[in-house]
C-alpha positions, 0 to 999 in steps of 0.5 A, spaced: 500 500 500 505 504 498 500 508 493 497 512 499 503 516 501 503 518 493 496 520 493 497 524 499 503 528 496 499 529 489 493 532 493 497 536 497 501 539 491 494 540 487 492 544 493 498 548 493 497 549 486 490 552 487 492 556 493 498 559 488 494 561 483 488 564 487 493 570 489 492 576 486 498 580 483 499 587 483 501 590 476 507 595 475 504 602 474 511 605 473 518 604 474 523 610 476 530 608 474 530 601 478 524 603 483 518 599 482 511 603 483 505 598 483 498 600 481 495 599 488 500 604 490 498 609 485 491 608 487 492 608 495 496 615 493 490 617 489 485 615 495 489 619 500 490 625 496 482 625 494 480 624 502 485 630 504 482 635 499 475 633 500 474 631 493 469 625 490 473 619 489 475 618 482 479 612 480 479 613 473 485 613 468 486 620 468 486 621 476 491 615 476 496 618 472 496 624 475 497 620 482 502 617 479 506 623 476 505 625 484 509 619 486 514 620 481 516 627 484 515 624 491 520 619 489 525 624 487 524 628 493 526 622 497 532 621 493 534 628 494 533 627 502 537 621 503 543 624 499 543 630 503 542 627 510 535 631 511 533 630 518 526 627 518 520 629 523 519 625 529 513 620 528 510 623 534 509 629 530 504 625 525 500 623 531 499 631 533 498 632 525 492 627 525 489 629 531 489 636 529 486 634 522 481 630 525 478 635 530 478 640 524 475 636 519 470 631 522 465 633 528 465 626 531 469 620 531 464 616 527 464 621 521 471 620 521 471 613 521 466 613 516 470 617 511 476 613 512 472 607 510 468 611 504 475 612 501 478 605 503 484 608 507 487 606 514 488 611 519 496 608 519 496 610 511 493 617 513 498 618 519 504 616 514 501 621 509 501 627 513 508 625 516 510 625 509 507 632 507 510 635 513 517 632 511 516 634 504 514 641 506 520 642 511 525 639 506 522 644 500 523 650 505 530 647 507 533 646 500 530 652 496 528 657 501 535 657 504 538 657 496 534 664 495 536 667 501 544 666 500 543 668 493 538 674 494 540 677 500 533 680 501 531 682 508 525 677 511 519 682 512 512 679 510 512 682 503 519 678 502 516 672 504 510 672 499 516 673 494 520 667 497 514 663 497 513 664 489 521 663 488 521 657 492 515 654 488 519 656 481 526 653 484 522 647 486 519 646 479 525 647 476 529 642 480 523 637 479 524 638 471 531 637 471 531 631 476 525 628 472 530 629 465 536 625 469 531 619 471 529 614 467 521 614 468 517 608 464 509 609 465 506 602 464 500 604 459 496 598 461 495 601 468 492 607 466 487 605 462 
């Protein structure tokens, strides 16, 4: 009766093959040099952005493409931060931002939870996204406002601050354009149809 162990082994292999084929694979949406961004990452970015901006949920191709473009900018910023050894904000700051966001936007905890559920995002995703936004803002100010101050020598009164904000935006746009030109960015068209 040596047949029984082989039948058990065959049944186990069939079960494993069925489980293996049932797995959902995430599609590659874009590649930035060697960094792969998946379609689910693009959709998560889109859901978070629309949630934060109180926009209706739109997962259409144009909205996904815009979210992917935003992820390219974020990746390029992350690389620049690593190169410059920029100090990241403390994780506790994210909790403070999240608390303030909830208080400012939602009258009750139930309304907040319902909104998270509607956009299919978790509180941890939101916290991480808020922390990233704070980090990006601080880095942008650090990188481009200090450059402006060094080159212009203007005083730091209120009118100069408004001009500085505009200048920082222009410098940031120019830097992103150059960084994009230096990177190999490949969008997978099937992810945006």
